[in-house]
N, C-alpha and C positions, 0 to 999 in steps of 0.2 A: 706341248705342256697344257694341261687342263687347269684352269683357275677356277676356283669354285666361288660362288656369290658371297660367302663369309670371308673369303680372303682378300676381296678386291681393294677395300679401302686401306688395308695395311700394305698391300702391294704397291698401290699408288702412292701412299705416304713414304714408303721406304725409298721411293724412286727406283724399284727394281726394273730391269730392262727385261721385259718378256717377249720382245719382238723376234720374230724368226727374220733373217735378213735384216733389212734396213727400213721397214715398213712402219710408220707410225699409225697409218689407218689402213684397214682392209674392209672392203664392203664385198660380199659374197652373194650373189643371186638376190638381191635386195628386191622385193616387191612390196608396193604400198597399195591398199584397196581402201578406198572411202566409201562407207555405205550410208545411204539415207533412204530409209524404208526398203523397198524391193529393188532401188537403183543402186548400182555398183559403178564406181569410177576407178579404172586402173592407173593410177598416176606414175607408178614405176612397174616395169614388167620382167625385172630379172637383171638389174644393173650389178656389174661387177667390176671393182676398181681396186688397186693397190697404189697408195699414195707414200711417197718416200720421205723419210724423215729430213727436214730441212728443204723440201721442195716448194717451189713457188707455182702454184697450180691455179689455172682459171678454168671455170665452168661456164659454158654458154650453151644457149638453145632457145628455140622461139618460145613466144608464150603459150602455156598448156603443155609443154614438152615434159615436164617433170623435173626440170632443172631445180627449181626452189625445193620441191619435195626431196630430192636428193641431196641437195645442200643441207637441208635440216636433218635428213638421217644421219650423215656423217659427222655433224656436229653435235649429235646427242640431244637435238631439239624435238626429236620425234623417234618412235619405234617402228620398225618395219613391220608389216603384216607376216611376212615370211622372209627367211634369209637371215644373214648376219651382218653386223657391224662391229668391227673390233677396233678399240683403241688400246695400242700396245698389248695386242692379244687377249685383251678383256672383252668379252660379249657384252656390249652395253645393254641388249635386250634383257640380260639376267639381272640387271641392278634394279634394287628397290628405289623408291624415291628419294631416300635419304643418300643413298650411294650414288645415284645419277647426280642429285644436286651437288655432291662433293666433287664429282668429276667435272661438271659444268664450271665450278666455282675456281678449280685450280688446273685443270689440264686444257681447257679450251678458252680463249678470249674471244669475245664476239663484237663485232663492229656492225653497226647498222646504218642502212641508207639515210635515214632521217635521224641520225646521231643518238636520239634517245637519252639525252642528258637531262638531269633533273635540274629544272630551272631555277628552283630557289636556292640551289647550292652553288658555291663557288666552284672553279674548275678544280681547285685543289681538293675540295670535299668530294667531288664526284670521282676523282682518281682514288680517293681513299676509300669509298664505299665498299668495293670489293674486299678489300684486305679486312674491313670490319667483320664481313661475314666469314671471312677465312680465319678469324680468331687472332688477328694481328693487334698488338697495342696500340693506341692513338699516336703515341710518340713515334713509335717505330713506323707505322703507315704514314705519318707526316713526312717524315724523312725520305722513305721510299718514293712517296708520291712526288716529292720535289724533284728527286734524282731523275725520275721518268719524265717528268714535265720538261726537264732541261734536255732531256735526250730528244725530245720532239720539238724543241725550240719554244717553249711556252714558259719558261721559269718566271719571266717577268709579268705574266699574266694569271698568275696563281689565284689570286684572290678576286679575280673578275668573274661575273655570272656569264652564262651562255648567251643572254640576250644582249651583253656588251661585247660579243666577239662576232667575227666575221664566220661565214659557213666553213671555210678552210680550217680556221682556228678551232671551231667547234669539233670537226672532224679529227684534228690532232688530239683534242682532249679525249674524244671517244677512242682514238687508238691507245693513247696514254692509259685510259681506264681498262682496256682489254688487256694491257701488260702488267697490270697491278699485281697479279699473283704468280708471274712469270711462267705463263702457260707454254706448252710445247707447241700448241697450234693456235693460229689466228684465222678466224673465219670471218670474212669481209662481204656483206651483202651489197653489190652495187656501190662501192665506197666512192666513187666519183661522180656518180649520176647527179648529185644536186650541187656540183661546184662549177666554177668556170674554167676554161681550158687551162690558164697557168696554175691555178691552185690545184687542179686535178693533177697536173704533172709533178707538182710538189708532193702530193700525197703517194704517187707511184714511187717517186724517187725515195721516199721515207720507207716504204714497204721494202723496197730493194736493200735498203741499207740495213733495217732490221734483220732482214733474212741473213744478211752476212755477219752482223755483229752479234746477234743473239742465237743464230742457228734455229730460228723458230721455222715451223712449217706455216705457210701462208696459202689459204684456199679462198678464192674469190669467186663470186658470182658476177660476172661482168660482160658487157658488150663493147667496152672501151678499148679501142684499137691499141692505144698507147699501153694500157695495162696488158693486153694480150702479148705485144711484142716483148715485154719484160719477163714474161712467165717462162718457166722451164717446160711446161707442157700444158696443152689445151684440151679440154674434155668436151665434146660436142654430144648434147643429149637431145634425142628427138623420138617422141611417141613413146615415153617412159624407158627408152633403152639408151645404152651408151653407143652412139652410132661410130664414133671414132675418138682415137687419143692421138694428138699429133704435137708437133713442135711449132713455134712461129715460123721458123725457117721453111718448114714443109707446106705451111698454110700460105706462104708468100703474102704476108700481111703488109699492105701499103696503106697510106693515108686514105681513109675513107672506103677502103676495099677489103675484103677477105675472100681469098680464092680457095 
């Protein structure tokens, strides 16, 4: 099915399922070249990957491998130089800035390593903010934000500011904010990197629960062995290419080791 640029917002808004099979994201021969003067850096060299709806996928790779670039491409945070990235069969490279902003606001929830919470706002206001961009009334946004905060175990901290909360609590607020507009996809960049061991395990359990209760597709960029073990599939990127796609069982992940 061919979807034109003019149709995309109405198609997303209507909830139309344009997927063939059960893929929520498809990346096809994605290449990304960064140019500075006469110098070219090939961050991605033809990455192809299908991501299943409701899947818990982890992406890993050494520094400079293209992992972050690929992560950004499939989340709509950047556009490939060549190749295609589809979300529900809509080619996001064909979207204009308004349409792309619409997609980012409603289809994908972003969770950043550094939390990126607005420090002068309460945790409730941080969660309400994406809903304001989506045109939700303040009363409805407040009610929904409180429901989501209860879902992540923070309803009693709703009026606290980020500076009054622990790192784990701030990450839960960031997750709640990412869930504000009921996205189909959660994109999490090293979500446990700044957390202690116990708190990191709590966040991993929260992701697993959200996958089951909401059916949301979770994609993480991570090297956390505990998160890798909870993933359905693990993607290894090296030198701008997807070197392998495997399962935790096939990788024989043990504490401190990945084989």
